N, C-alpha and C positions, 0 to 999 in steps of 0.2 A: 648672568641669568641663564640657566640651563632648561632646555626643553625636555618635557617628560614624554616619551614615546610610549604610546599604547600598542600591544600586540596581543595575538592570541596564540596559545600553545598548540602548535600543529598536530601533536600527538592526540590531545584531547579532541580536536576538531575531527581528524580521521576516525577516532573511535566512536564519536557521536553519529557521524555520517554512516559508518559500517553498521552501527546498531540500528539505525533507521532502515537501512536496506535489508537487514537480516529479519528485523521484525515484520517489515511488510511482506517479505518472501514467505515467512512462516505463516502470517495471516492468510495470504493468498493460497497457500497450499492446504491450510485447514479448510478454508472456504470451498476450494474445489474437491476436497475430499468428502465434504458434506454434500456437495452437489452430486458427486459420483454415487454416494450411498442413497440419497433420496430422491434423485432425478429419475425421470421415466426411462425404463430400459429401451434401448433401440431395438427395432425389428431385425430378424435374421435377414441378411442380404438376398439370399436366393430362395426365400421361402415364400410359397403361394398361399400359406395358411395364416399368415400374420402372426407368426410365433416370434416371441421376444427372445432376445440373447440371454444366456445364463448370466447369473450375477456376476461371475468373474470376468466374463468377456465385457459385460457392461461398464464394470469398474475400470477395466484396461482401456475401453473406448473414452470414457470421460477423462481419465488421466492423460490420454492423448490429446484431447481437446484442451485440456488445461494448459498444455505446453503451448499450443497456439494462442490461447487467451493470455498467457502470460506476455506474449509479444505484442498483442493487440491492446490489452488492457493494463497489464502489470508494469510494463516499461514507461508508457506515457504517465501512469500514476506516480511511479518512482521519481520520474523527472519533475512532475508537478509538486511532489512533496518536498523533494530536495531543493528546488528553486525557491518555493515558498518559505522553507525553513532558512535558507541562506540569505534571502533579501528581508526577512522579518526585522522590523525595528521596534519601535517603543509601543508594540500593540500588546494589550494584556493576553495571557495564554488562553483564556476561554474564548476571546473573540478570534484569536488566531486559529484556534481549533475548530471553531464553527466556519470559518472562512475556508480552511483547508478541507473540511468535510464537504463543503459545496463544490470546491474545485476538483475534489477527487471523484465526484460523480460524473463529471464531464466524460471521461474515457469509457464509461460503462454503457453508453447509448447503443452500441451494436447488439447488446443483449436484448434490447427490445424486440428484436426479430427472432429471438429463440422461440422455439415451439412452446415453451412452457415458462410460467412465471416463476417458478422455484428457483431456476438458475439466475434470473434477474434479481429476485429478492435476496438471495443468499449473497450474491456479489456486492449488491448495495450495501448490505449489512457489514461485509468485510471491509469496505472502504470507509464506512462511517465509523466502525469500531476502531480501525486503524487510526483515523484522524482525530477522534475524540479521546481514545484511551492509550494507545500504543505508540503514537509518534512522539519521539523525544522533543520536547519544547523547553527551552529554546534549543535549536540545532546546533548553534555555535556558542561555545563558552564565553562568558563575559572577557572583555579585553583586560590584559594585566598591564598596569603602568610600569614604567622604567624603575620606579622605586621598589617594586615587589608587591605592592598593594593591589588588590583587585579593585577595579572600578565598579560602579553599581551597574546591574545588568541592563541590557538595551531593552 
């Protein structure tokens, strides 16, 4: 009697993980571009008349802030998404997406202290849209048995 060993195709696993990372980074970039376009313009640093920065400077400012937010919000979100996707077992995809959306809201809490709610609302929308619509589910392909047949998905 021979034992059938189930394994996953490493190339397919790497492609799905890379797709997850790239989709999150794209969603994050679109979200922060929207924040840069719609967010309040910062004041000029040396102005005594409360003048706002020009639109181009404001855009550059927000894109600089986006780089810091990628470290504070984006990287923890990616870790959460990847870990959740890798340890997912026999949970239906709708339930998994709802759970992922809730978990991805955890890193957004520093934006509660932002001066405006536009930044918080757009970032929350990015996290939810990624979890509900963009995140590849399942993250890992189903195991392939030793006989070449694919086993049912986990």
